[in-house]
Backbone as a ProteinNet text record, in pm:
[ID]
protein_1_A
[PRIMARY]
XXXXXXXXXXXXXXXXXXXXXXXXXXXXXXXXXXXXXXXXXXXXXXXXXXXXXXXXXXXXXXXXXXXXXXXXXXXXXXXXXXXXXXXXXXXXXXXXXXXXXXXXXXXXXXXXXXXXXXXXXXXXXXXXXXXXXXXXXXXXXXXXXXXXXXXXXXXXXXXXXXXXXXXXXXXXXXXXXXXXXXXXXXXXXXXXXXXXXXXXXXXXXXXXXXXXXXXXXXXXXXXXXXXXXXXXXXXXXXXXXXXXXXXXXXXXXXXXXXXXXXXXXXXXXXXXXXXXXXXXXXXXX
[TERTIARY]
82.5	0	86.4	190.3	275	352.5	373.4	439.1	357.2	227.1	140.2	116.1	117.4	107.2	229.9	347.5	470.6	470.1	422.8	414.6	318.3	206.4	108.9	170.9	251.9	319.1	413.5	486.8	577.8	500.6	390.6	313.1	249.4	191	125.3	227.2	342.3	445.1	494.1	507.8	553.1	451.8	324.5	219.4	204.1	206	191.3	306.3	428.1	543	530.7	478.4	457.8	355.6	245.9	141.1	192.9	275.3	331.3	419.1	471.7	550.8	461.7	331	232.7	221.1	246.5	232.8	86.9	61.9	-73.5	-94.1	-184.2	-209.2	-254.5	-330.9	-383.3	-274.6	-159	-48.4	2.3	-4.3	46.9	-47.6	-172.6	-270.4	-262.2	-174.2	-152.4	-181.8	-304.7	-348	-261.2	-222.4	-140.7	-7.2	50.5	177.8	157.7	46	15	-1.3	-70.8	-93.8	39	129.4	260.1	338.6	345.2	426.9	369.7	240.8	180.6	174.4	139.7	135.4	271.8	375.6	511.4	554.4	518.1	555.6	489.3	358	285.2	335.3	354.6	401.6	538.7	630.8	765.7	763	673.4	661	612.3	512.6	460.6	563.7	632.4	732.8	845.8	885.2	998.2	959	834.1	796.1	681.7	619	504.1	380.3	264	139.9	135.1	186.6	187.7	276.7	391.4	481.4	419.5	345.8	278.6	175.4	96.9	-3.7	63.3	176.6	249.3	300.7	348.5	398.4	284.3	169.9	54.5	9.4	6.5	-33.6	64	192.7	293.9	278	252	234.1	110.9	2.5	-120.4	-101.2	-6.7	18.3	73.2	128.3	181.3	70.6	-53.1	-166	-192.1	-146.9	-166.2	-45.1	-65.1	48.8	141.1	265.5	362.3	312.4	288.5	234.7	338.5	466.4	572.6	607.8	514.1	528.7	580.8	605.3	650.2	546.1	419.2	311.7	311.6	333.3	336.2	450.8	565.2	679.2	655.9	594.8	564.5	468.8	368	273.9	345.1	439.2	514.5	596.1	662.6	743.3	655.6	539.3	445.5	403.5	365.9	317	423.8	545.8	652.6	687	685.5	713.3	610.7	484.6	380.8	396.9	432.8	454.9	573.4	680.7	798.2	767.3	681.2	639.9	560.1	477.4	401.6	497.9	601.9	700.6	775.3	803.5	875.7	790.2	660.9	573.4	517.3	485.6	418.4	505.8	624.8	709.9	678.9	764.4	748.4	614.7	563.8	436.7	321.5	337.6	233.9	216.4	315.5	308.2	230.4	208.5	145.9	13	-79.6	-207.8	-192.1	-88.5	-68.9	-5.6	75.6	144.8	78.8	-4.8	-75.1	-183.8	-256.4	-359.9	-345.5	-251.5	-224.3	-347.3	-435.2	-552.9	-650.4	-637.9	-725.1	-655	-528.2	-452.1	-505.4	-532	-582.7	-477.4	-351.9	-244.8	-229.2	-210.7	-179.3	-295.5	-417.7	-531.1	-557.5	-489.9	-502.7	-421.6	-340.9	-252.9	-283.4	-387.5	-431.3	-327.1	-241	-137.7	-44.4	-4.9	81	4.5	-117.7	-196.5	-225.2	-232.4	-258.3	-135.8	-18.6	104.8	127.3	76.1	77.1	218.5	311.4	448.9	509.1	483.5	536.3	475.6	344.7	277	334.9	349.9	404.5	548.9	627	767.5	779.2	699.6	702.6	654.9	540.9	482.3	571.8	622	706	835.4	894.9	1019.3	994.5	883.8	848	829.4	769	747.6	881.3	977.9	1111.1	1175.5	1160.2	1216.4	1153.7	1022.7	952.5	1000.9	1050.6	1100.6	1227.7	1304.2	1429.5	1538.5	1514.6	1609.6	1711.2	1691.6	1779.7	1842.3	1974.8	2045.2	2026.9	2058.4	2038.5	2107.7	2231.5	2304.4	2248.1	2208.9	2144.2	2008.9	1939.5	1811	1829.9	1935.5	1964.6	1989.8	2064.5	2091.7	1963.3	1877.7	1750.2	1663.6	1657.8	1578.5	1638	1770.4	1836.5	1804.2	1802.8	1768.6	1625.6	1535.4	1394.4	1379.9	1442.6	1429.7	1498.7	1610.2	1681.2	1597.1	1529.9	1442.1	1327.8	1269.1	1160	1209.6	1330.7	1387.6	1407.5	1456.5	1477.8	1345.7	1242.6	1110.4	1057.4	1070.8	1020.4	1103.2	1233.7	1321.5	1292.8	1235	1200.1	1098.3	1007.3	908.5	975.7	1070.9	1144.3	1222.3	1290.6	1370.3	1282.6	1164.1	1073	1030.9	993.1	949.7	1066.4	1182.8	1300.1	1341.7	1331.1	1368	1276.2	1146.5	1051.6	1080.2	1108.9	1141.6	1263.4	1364.4	1486	1457.8	1355.8	1324	1233.8	1167.9	1070.3	1128.8	1248.5	1303.8	1322.1	1361.6	1376.3	1243.8	1140.5	1007.5	960.4	996.8	961.2	1025.9	1151	1221.1	1154.4	1111.9	1041.3	915.7	838.4	716.6	749.8	858.6	898.4	941.4	1016.3	1061.8	943.1	845.7	725.4	653.9	652.7	592	667.5	800.2	882.6	858.1	841.8	813	683.3	582.4	454.8	473.5	554.5	579.5	647.2	741.2	812.7	716.8	607.1	507.9	428.1	441.5	367.2	453.9	578.7	667.8	606	605.7	543.1	407.2	355	225.9	242.1	137.3	141.1	240.1	309	410.3	348.3	227.7	161.3	131.4	86.2	53.2	178.8	287.8	414.3	465	452.6	495.7	418.4	287.2	204.8	243.7	276	314.2	447	542.2	671.3	652.1	567.9	540.8	479.2	385.3	321.6	423.6	518.7	621.7	710.8	743.6	831.4	763.7	630.7	558.2	595.7	620.5	659.3	787.7	888.2	1014.6	993.1	914.6	884.6	818	715.7	643.3	731.3	813.9	902.2	996.9	1057.6	1150.5	1076.2	959.7	881.9	837	787.2	741.3	857.7	973.4	1089.7	1136.1	1155.1	1214.9	1113.2	989.8	889.1	788.4	781.1	681.6	747.3	807.5	859.4	978.2	1068.8	1183.9	1143.9	1064.5	1019.9	938.4	857.9	775.2	862.3	965.3	1055.5	1129.2	1173.2	1244.2	1152.6	1027.7	931.6	903.4	892.3	870.5	990.3	1109.3	1230.8	1235.1	1200.3	1198.3	1092.3	976.1	869.7	913.8	979.2	1025.3	1135.8	1219.5	1323.3	1260.2	1151.7	1080.2	1023.6	967.9	913.5	1025.1	1139.5	1252.1	1302.3	1303.4	1347	1248.6	1121.1	1017.2	1037.4	1065.6	1088.9	1219.8	1320.4	1447.1	1430.5	1340.2	1309.6	1259.5	1170.9	1120.3	1233.4	1316.7	1427.4	1520.5	1561.1	1655.5	1592.3	1463.6	1394.8	1389.3	1358.8	1349.9	1486.8	1589.9	1725	1764.2	1733.3	1761.9	1680.3	1554.5	1467.7	1522	1570.3	1624.5	1750	1819.8	1939.8	1906.3	1777.8	1736.1	1739.6	1742	1743.7	1606.9	1604.3	1479.1	1391.4	1258.9	1169.7	1208.9	1248.2	1282.1	1410.6	1503.8	1627.3	1597.1	1505.9	1468.3	1411.6	1318.8	1258.5	1355.7	1452.1	1553.7	1643.9	1677.9	1753.3	1675.1	1544.4	1459.9	1454.8	1440.8	1429.8	1553	1671.1	1795.4	1804.1	1724.4	1727.7	1635.6	1553.5	1454.9	1521.3	1476.6	1525.3	1506.6	1611.1	1600.7	1482.8	1436.2	1324.1	1194.6	1180	1056.3	1084.9	1208	1245.1	1198.5	1124.4	1088.1	1209.7	1214.9	1323.1	1309.5	1417.9	1414.1	1307.4	1302.8	1204.9	1063	1041.7	909	869.2	966.3	938.9	911.5	996	981.6	847.5	810.3	682.2	565.1	572.8	463.9	445.7	555.5	542.6	500.7	547.3	512.7	370.7	321.3	181.1	89.6	121.2	39.6	54.1	174	198.7	134.7	104.1	50	-90.2
-120.6	0	126.3	128.9	247.7	270.9	165	181.3	273.3	247.3	327	466.4	477.4	609.8	693.6	630.8	700.6	743.1	653.8	687	803.4	801.6	910.8	1043.4	1039.9	1162.3	1215.4	1125.1	1165.6	1236.3	1175.1	1231.2	1364.7	1369.5	1493.2	1606	1574.9	1677.6	1732	1644.1	1686.9	1780.8	1741.5	1823.4	1956.9	1952.7	2075.9	2172.2	2119.2	2203.9	2265.8	2188.1	2237.9	2351.7	2332.4	2434.9	2560.8	2544.1	2660	2745	2682.3	2756.4	2809.4	2818	2866.9	2774.5	2646.1	2549.7	2521.3	2487	2455.4	2303.9	2259	2115.1	2053	2128.5	2075.8	2029.2	2095.5	2057.8	1917.5	1879.1	1747.9	1633.5	1667.1	1561.9	1532.2	1441.3	1399.9	1250	1218.7	1078.8	993.6	1050.5	973.7	933.1	1021.7	989	876	881.8	775.3	641.6	644.2	520.6	459.4	543	493.2	434.1	507.9	464.3	340.3	343.9	230.3	108.5	131	19.5	-44.7	38.7	-14.4	-89.4	-36.5	-102.3	-239.2	-244	-371.2	-469.1	-419.5	-506.8	-565.4	-483.1	-533.6	-632.4	-608.4	-699.6	-836.2	-837.4	-963.8	-1030.8	-951.2	-1007.5	-1075.5	-1016.5	-1069.9	-1184.2	-1184.7	-1281.3	-1373.6	-1349.5	-1430.5	-1388.3	-1441.1	-1402.5	-1450.6	-1571.6	-1622.3	-1535.9	-1497.5	-1410.8	-1274.7	-1223.9	-1094.7	-1100.9	-1209	-1225.1	-1237.5	-1307	-1325.1	-1190.6	-1106.5	-975.1	-888.3	-890.7	-811.7	-858.1	-988.7	-1042.9	-998.4	-999.7	-957.4	-809.6	-727.7	-583.9	-559.1	-631.4	-613.2	-655.2	-746.4	-789.9	-675.5	-573.1	-458.7	-373.4	-396.1	-324.4	-371.1	-493.8	-548.8	-514.7	-498.1	-471.5	-592.7	-569.2	-677.9	-773.5	-901.1	-995.1	-1044.3	-1018.6	-1075.7	-980.2	-967.9	-880.5	-959.5	-888.2	-953.7	-1054.7	-1018.7	-1109.6	-1235.8	-1219.9	-1335.5	-1429.5	-1373.4	-1456.8	-1526.3	-1456.6	-1520.4	-1637.5	-1617.2	-1725.3	-1843.3	-1812.9	-1919.8	-1999.8	-1930.4	-1997.7	-2081.5	-2029	-2104.6	-2233.9	-2219.8	-2335.4	-2443.4	-2403.1	-2502.1	-2566.5	-2487.3	-2542.1	-2649.6	-2623.8	-2721.8	-2848.7	-2833.2	-2951.1	-3032.9	-2965.3	-3036.6	-3105	-3043.9	-3105.6	-3233	-3231.3	-3351.9	-3465.1	-3433.2	-3535	-3585.9	-3497.2	-3538	-3629.8	-3601.3	-3678.1	-3804.8	-3795.3	-3906.6	-3976	-3922.8	-3977.7	-3911.9	-3938.8	-3875.6	-3908.4	-4029	-4067.9	-3980.4	-3919.2	-3829.9	-3705	-3677.2	-3559.4	-3584.6	-3711.7	-3744.8	-3673.6	-3674.4	-3606.2	-3456.6	-3398.4	-3253.9	-3216.6	-3304.8	-3269.7	-3328.2	-3429.8	-3485.4	-3389	-3330.6	-3232.1	-3113.2	-3024.4	-2912	-2826.5	-2812.7	-2727.6	-2785.1	-2916.5	-2980.5	-3001.8	-2966	-2984.8	-2892.9	-2948.9	-2866	-2768.4	-2791.4	-2697.1	-2589.7	-2631.9	-2537.7	-2443.8	-2494.6	-2409.6	-2296.9	-2300.3	-2190.5	-2067.8	-2085.5	-1977	-1942.7	-1863	-1833.3	-1761.2	-1681	-1611.5	-1711.5	-1813.4	-1917.2	-1999.5	-2037.2	-2123.7	-2056.2	-1923.7	-1850.3	-1845.4	-1875.9	-1874.9	-2015.5	-2039.4	-2174.4	-2228.8	-2141.9	-2187.8	-2232.6	-2155	-2190.1	-2320.3	-2337.8	-2460.9	-2581.3	-2568.9	-2679.6	-2709	-2604	-2621.3	-2696	-2655.9	-2721.5	-2866.1	-2887.1	-3021.3	-3117	-3073.2	-3160.9	-3197.6	-3100.3	-3128.2	-3221.7	-3201.8	-3290.9	-3434.8	-3448.9	-3582.8	-3651.7	-3573.3	-3629.2	-3671.7	-3589.3	-3623	-3751.2	-3766.3	-3885.2	-4013.7	-4003.5	-4124.3	-4175.4	-4084.7	-4122.9	-4160	-4133	-4174.8	-4066.5	-3946.6	-3834.7	-3777.3	-3764.7	-3708.9	-3558.8	-3499.8	-3355.9	-3267.2	-3301.5	-3215.3	-3226	-3346.6	-3362.3	-3291.6	-3297.4	-3228.6	-3077.6	-3026.3	-2883	-2841	-2923.3	-2893.2	-2897.4	-2993.9	-3006.8	-2882.3	-2834.8	-2715.2	-2592.3	-2585	-2471.2	-2465.7	-2582.8	-2589.2	-2541.7	-2586.5	-2547.2	-2395.4	-2335.7	-2191.4	-2111.2	-2163.1	-2093.8	-2093.3	-2205.9	-2213.4	-2113.4	-2105.2	-2009.8	-1866.2	-1840.1	-1705	-1664.4	-1756.6	-1727.5	-1697.1	-1774	-1752.4	-1613	-1574.9	-1444.5	-1330.2	-1351.7	-1244.8	-1212	-1307.4	-1280.2	-1166.3	-1160.5	-1052.1	-916.7	-912.5	-788.2	-745.9	-841.9	-812.3	-761.3	-823.1	-782.3	-636.6	-598	-460.1	-363.2	-401.7	-314.8	-293.9	-399.4	-389.5	-292.7	-303.5	-210.5	-67.8	-52.4	79.9	139.8	57	104.7	146	81.9	110.5	232.5	276.4	385	515.9	560.5	682.5	667.2	546.4	520.8	528.3	468.8	477.5	623.3	699.8	841.8	917.2	881.6	945.5	909.1	782.2	739.1	823.6	839.7	920.8	1065.1	1117.5	1255.5	1271.4	1174.8	1181.3	1178.2	1092.4	1088	1223	1286.4	1419	1522.9	1512.7	1606	1586.1	1459.4	1431	1499.9	1489.9	1556.1	1707.6	1758.6	1903.1	1952.2	1873.4	1913.1	1929.9	1854.5	1868.3	1996.5	2064.1	2189.1	2313.1	2291.9	2406.3	2497.7	2623.8	2720.5	2763.1	2690.5	2726.2	2831.2	2847.7	2947.2	2906.6	3005	2978.1	2915.9	2959.4	2906.2	2757.6	2718.8	2578.3	2492.2	2545.1	2471.3	2456.5	2563.9	2558.4	2454.8	2449	2349.8	2208.5	2191.1	2059.2	2013.6	2107.3	2074.6	2039.8	2117.4	2090.9	1952.7	1918	1786.4	1675.4	1699.2	1598.7	1577.4	1686.4	1675.2	1605.7	1603.5	1534.5	1386.3	1328.2	1187	1160.6	1245.2	1230.6	1248.8	1351	1378	1257.3	1202.6	1089.5	965.4	943.5	826.6	829.7	944.8	958.4	949.8	1015.8	1014.4	873	799.3	662.7	571	594	508.9	523	648.5	672.5	698.6	731.6	760.6	650.4	554.5	447.2	309.4	275	139.3	109	205.4	183.1	154.1	242.6	215.1	86.6	58.2	-62.2	-187.9	-189.1	-304	-321.8	-211.2	-218.9	-267.9	-221.1	-264.8	-414.2	-462.6	-606.2	-686.5	-635.5	-704.4	-716.7	-609.3	-612.7	-709.2	-713.2	-804	-949.9	-978.4	-1115.1	-1154.4	-1057.7	-1086.6	-1116.8	-1046.6	-1073.6	-1214.6	-1254.1	-1389.5	-1493.2	-1463.8	-1555.9	-1573.3	-1465.5	-1474.2	-1556.6	-1542.9	-1620.5	-1770.1	-1803.8	-1944	-1994.6	-1909	-1948.6	-1974	-1901	-1922.2	-2065.8	-2109.9	-2247.5	-2345.8	-2311.3	-2399.6	-2428.5	-2324.2	-2344.5	-2422.8	-2402.1	-2478.8	-2626.9	-2655.5	-2794.8	-2862.4	-2787.9	-2844.2	-2881.9	-2793.9	-2821.7	-2940.5	-2947.8	-3059.3	-3191.7	-3189.9	-3311.7	-3359.6	-3268.9	-3306.6	-3356.9	-3353.9	-3406.9	-3307.4	-3177.5	-3075.6	-3067.2	-3007.9	-2990.6	-2887.5	-2889.9	-2793.3	-2648	-2612.2	-2472.8	-2432.9	-2528.1	-2499.8	-2481.6	-2562.4	-2552.8	-2414.8	-2368.5	-2238.2	-2123.5	-2146.7	-2044.4	-2028.2	-2140.7	-2132.6	-2049.9	-2073.5	-1999.1	-1851.1	-1821.8	-1682.7	-1601.9	-1664.3	-1591.9	-1549.1	-1611.8	-1578.3	-1460.8	-1417.7	-1312.7	-1174.9	-1088.2	-950.1	-885.1	-819.3	-756.4	-660.9	-602	-508.1	-576.4	-703.6	-775.7	-900.3	-913.7	-1032.9	-1020.7	-1119.3	-1117.1	-1151.2	-1098.6	-1133.5	-1278	-1333.3	-1473.7	-1497	-1409.2	-1426.2	-1415.7	-1319.8	-1303.2	-1427.6	-1482	-1602.1	-1720.9	-1738.3	-1852.1	-1847.1	-1729	-1713.6	-1745.5	-1696.9	-1717.3	-1864.3	-1932.2	-2071.2	-2162.3	-2134.9	-2221.8	-2196.6	-2076.1	-2049	-2130.6	-2135.4	-2211.3	-2360.6	-2399.9	-2543.2	-2595.9	-2504.6	-2547.3	-2604
0	0	0	84.6	93	-36.3	-114.6	-244.4	-333.1	-340.4	-426.7	-368.5	-236.4	-174.5	-211.5	-205.5	-242.4	-388	-476.8	-619.5	-641.2	-569	-580.2	-536.9	-431.5	-384.7	-492.3	-556.8	-664.8	-776.1	-818.9	-929.7	-891.5	-772	-727.3	-711.4	-650.7	-631	-765.1	-862.9	-996	-1060.4	-1054.9	-1116	-1042.9	-909.6	-831.4	-860.3	-866	-898.2	-1036.1	-1130.4	-1267.7	-1268.9	-1196	-1189.5	-1121.1	-1017.2	-946.5	-1037.5	-1143.7	-1242.6	-1354.2	-1325.3	-1423.1	-1543.6	-1522.1	-1630.3	-1661.3	-1786	-1832	-1826.8	-1738.5	-1724.3	-1855.6	-1932.4	-2058	-2153.4	-2148.6	-2237.8	-2205.4	-2077.5	-2036.2	-2071.9	-2099.5	-2131.5	-2280.5	-2315	-2453.6	-2462.6	-2498.8	-2500.4	-2592.2	-2705.9	-2799.9	-2739	-2656	-2590.9	-2489.5	-2417.2	-2321.4	-2393.4	-2506.5	-2582.7	-2625.9	-2675.9	-2720.5	-2603.7	-2492.9	-2379.3	-2311	-2276.8	-2206.9	-2297.8	-2424.8	-2519.7	-2537.5	-2549.3	-2564.1	-2438.9	-2320.7	-2194.9	-2182.8	-2209	-2199.8	-2304.8	-2427	-2534.5	-2506.6	-2457.3	-2428	-2312.3	-2216.2	-2101.9	-2147.9	-2237	-2289.8	-2379.4	-2462.7	-2553.3	-2476.7	-2364.8	-2287.7	-2195.4	-2147.8	-2044.1	-2082.7	-2197.8	-2236.6	-2159.2	-2201.7	-2135.6	-1991.2	-1965.8	-1828.1	-1739.5	-1794.4	-1719.1	-1693.7	-1793.4	-1777.9	-1665.5	-1662.6	-1556.5	-1419.8	-1417.9	-1291.8	-1238.6	-1329.5	-1289.1	-1235.9	-1305.2	-1260.5	-1122.5	-1102.3	-971.7	-862.6	-895.5	-798.1	-763.4	-865.2	-841.2	-754.6	-782.9	-704.3	-559	-535	-397.1	-311.5	-377.1	-303.3	-242	-286.3	-226.8	-83.8	-54.5	79.4	166.4	296.2	385.3	393	427.8	443.6	552.4	516.9	616.5	716.6	689.2	772.6	886.7	978.8	1094.6	1214.7	1322.6	1445.8	1494.4	1485.3	1526.5	1441.7	1310.4	1220.9	1257.7	1293	1331.2	1465.3	1560.2	1688.9	1667.6	1582.2	1551.9	1486.1	1396.2	1330.1	1431.1	1521.7	1623.7	1716.3	1752.9	1836.4	1767	1640.2	1565.6	1553.4	1518.1	1502.6	1636.8	1742.2	1875.5	1910.8	1881.6	1911.8	1828.6	1702	1617.7	1668.3	1704	1754.2	1887.8	1966.5	2092.8	2069.2	1965.4	1929.4	1896.6	1818.4	1781.6	1904.3	1998.2	2119.1	2206.7	2214.9	2303.6	2238.5	2108.1	2040.8	1937	1914.4	1810	1676.1	1578.1	1447	1381.8	1406.5	1345.2	1394	1509.4	1559.9	1474.8	1389	1302.4	1173.7	1140	1011.7	988.2	1083.8	1058.7	1031.9	1087.3	1073	939.2	884.2	759.8	635.5	652.7	537.7	490.4	585	552.8	648.9	619.6	711	741	640	660.2	762.9	791.5	890.7	1024.4	1032.1	1155.7	1265.1	1382.6	1492.4	1543.5	1506.9	1543.2	1436.3	1312.4	1204.5	1173.5	1178.1	1139.8	1239.8	1354	1450.2	1407.5	1303.1	1258.9	1112.9	1088.2	951.3	866.3	928.7	851.1	785.5	861.2	804.7	702.6	734.3	646.5	512.7	512.6	388.4	297.9	352.5	274.2	218.9	98.6	42.1	23	-12.7	-30.9	102	207.1	339.4	390	368.9	412.2	339.3	206.6	127.8	167.3	190.4	228.5	360.9	459.2	590	580.3	514	506.4	427.9	313.6	231.1	302.7	371.3	442.9	560.4	630.3	740.9	691.6	574.2	518.2	491.2	441.9	416.9	548.9	651.5	783.2	836.1	814.7	864.4	798.6	674.8	608.5	675.1	735.5	799.7	701.6	573	469.9	434.2	485.4	449.9	576.3	576.2	691.3	700.5	815.3	836	732.8	696.9	603.7	462.5	422.5	291.8	290.5	402.6	414	400.9	462.8	454.3	310.3	237.1	96.4	14.6	45.2	-24.8	-3.9	120.4	149.8	82.4	79.3	15.4	-133.2	-198.2	-340.5	-362.9	-276	-285	-276	-176.8	-156.2	-266.1	-317.4	-424.6	-552.3	-579.3	-696.1	-683.9	-564.9	-541.1	-556.3	-507.9	-517.3	-663.3	-744.4	-886	-955.9	-920.8	-979.8	-945.1	-819	-774.6	-832	-844.1	-892.5	-1038.7	-1112.8	-1252.2	-1261.7	-1164.4	-1164.5	-1143.8	-1051.8	-1025.3	-1149.1	-1211	-1330.3	-1443.6	-1459.1	-1566.4	-1550.1	-1428.1	-1403.8	-1417.6	-1366.5	-1375.5	-1520.7	-1601.3	-1742.8	-1816.4	-1789.4	-1851.3	-1804.5	-1675.5	-1623.2	-1691.4	-1713.9	-1781.2	-1925.6	-1985.9	-2126.1	-2143.1	-2036.1	-2048.6	-2102.7	-2059.3	-2120.7	-2271.7	-2314.6	-2457.8	-2530.6	-2470.2	-2530.6	-2534.8	-2431.4	-2429.6	-2543.8	-2573.4	-2685.5	-2817.4	-2829.7	-2951.2	-2970.9	-2861.8	-2870.1	-2906.8	-2849.7	-2878.7	-3024.2	-3076.1	-3215.3	-3310.7	-3278.8	-3362.6	-3360.5	-3242.2	-3231.9	-3312.8	-3312.9	-3391.2	-3540.3	-3580.4	-3722.1	-3764.1	-3676.7	-3705.5	-3710.6	-3618.5	-3613.2	-3740.5	-3791.8	-3913.4	-4030.8	-4026.7	-4133.8	-4123.5	-4009.8	-3989	-4009.4	-4049.6	-4072.7	-4178.7	-4150.4	-4241.2	-4191.8	-4092.6	-4035.2	-3927.1	-3848.1	-3741.5	-3632.9	-3578.5	-3475.6	-3351.2	-3315.6	-3196.1	-3212.9	-3331	-3356.8	-3353.2	-3408.5	-3407.1	-3264	-3185.3	-3045.4	-2966.4	-2988	-2919	-2960.3	-3086.2	-3136.2	-3076.3	-3064.4	-3002.5	-2855.7	-2786.6	-2644.9	-2626.5	-2715.2	-2707.2	-2728.8	-2820.3	-2846.9	-2725.2	-2655.2	-2538.3	-2420.5	-2420.6	-2313.6	-2310.7	-2427	-2433.2	-2356.9	-2377.1	-2304.1	-2154.6	-2119.9	-1978.8	-1912.4	-1976.9	-1918.8	-1908.7	-2010	-2007.5	-1888.9	-1864.3	-1751.7	-1618.5	-1610.3	-1486	-1450.4	-1549	-1522.6	-1485.5	-1548	-1520	-1375.9	-1332.7	-1201	-1090.3	-1128.8	-1027.9	-1005.7	-1099.8	-1089	-1093.8	-1208.1	-1225.3	-1134.5	-1117.5	-1030.1	-886.7	-823.6	-686.4	-674.7	-776.8	-772.2	-772.4	-856.8	-862.4	-730.3	-671.9	-544	-432.7	-431.7	-329.7	-341.5	-465.4	-485.5	-438.3	-466.9	-424.1	-271.9	-202.3	-55.4	-3.9	-70.2	-28.2	-45.1	-157.7	-181.6	-84.1	-47.1	52.7	188.2	221.7	347	346.4	232.3	222.1	231.7	167.9	174.8	316.8	393	532.2	615.4	587	656.5	630.6	505.5	470.4	530.4	534.9	596.9	745.9	807.3	948.9	969.4	879.8	885	858.4	762	724	841.5	913.8	1023.8	1138.5	1160.4	1264.7	1227.4	1101.3	1056.6	1057.4	1020.9	1023.1	1165.7	1259.7	1400.5	1450	1406.5	1445.1	1391.4	1266.4	1205.4	1278	1343.8	1419.4	1559.6	1594.5	1723.9	1837.6	1805.8	1910.8	1979.7	2097.2	2171.2	2100.8	2122	2055.9	2078	2200.5	2227.7	2156.1	2140.7	2066.5	1918.5	1867.1	1725.4	1692.5	1775	1745.6	1775.1	1863	1887.7	1765.6	1700.5	1575	1473.3	1467.9	1374.5	1411.5	1539.2	1585.6	1548.9	1558.6	1529.2	1382.5	1296.2	1154.3	1119.7	1213.8	1187.7	1189.3	1099.4	1094.7	1232	1284.6	1417.4	1432.5	1323	1331.5	1376.4	1345	1379.4	1464	1508	1585.3	1730.7	1781.3	1923.8	2009.3	2130.6	2222.1	2267.7	2322.8	2364.9	2471.7	2570.9	2679.3	2624.9	2534.3	2473.8	2395.5	2319	2242.5	2333.4	2433.7	2524.6	2597.6	2643.3	2713.1	2620.8	2497.4	2401.2	2366	2332.7	2289.1	2403.7	2522.1	2634.9	2685.7	2666.7	2700.2	2611.3	2484.1	2390.9	2411.9	2453.3	2470.5	2597.3	2691.1	2820.3	2806.9
[MASK]
+++++++++++++++++++++++++++++++++++++++++++++++++++++++++++++++++++++++++++++++++++++++++++++++++++++++++++++++++++++++++++++++++++++++++++++++++++++++++++++++++++++++++++++++++++++++++++++++++++++++++++++++++++++++++++++++++++++++++++++++++++++++++++++++++++++++++++++++++++++++++++++

């Protein structure tokens, strides 16, 4: 949400500053320039990423309308949930985890944490890794490598969206120049006409360059950076699960497992040890 608020501030500040210089808003409203720029941006995005990639990018951008789900509360809930699952394994053995990982949405433990349950990648990552642990066929270090491969693959997939938006942003000044050149070509056909008409035509042509630069640095650049930060937050959330599972596979106690996970959390949203210990043991009681 704050991404779009920031973009709105950029656009409003630009327009207000223009008006304060006695600029004419009507000159900036050049529909043909918008058609060239937006059409070129959408077309290049589809050409580079295909229709599926285009839909994926749009979905990623729309996700920025929602607040970052990876808050301190979300991490405390994650630590509570994992602590309870590890406690089940300690008390009932590994087989006691089967009902929880076969159908996570029906687990009386997992379904108490809707933030985690709504993260389909996190649910699948936890459940699939737990299933591997239950087989007993993979050692802790091999399991760690397996999880790393999983997360790296997911990171590459998500980074494609960032790259796609950044690439279009980098191309926008060029598209703006194309629009401006086309405007100049039209203007050249008016040479010999009234000076006022020629001036208006030149001004309209320059709007293309202006819009291309504004969209590149005021819209697409910030949007790509915001997506990158969001994906990094998700990666850290998954890494939190990864370190807890690695510790669990080595036979550590439940509180040690979640402590390994806690140490991986960004200090800005990381709960203190006492806060974490109190929270998980209250739920476990």
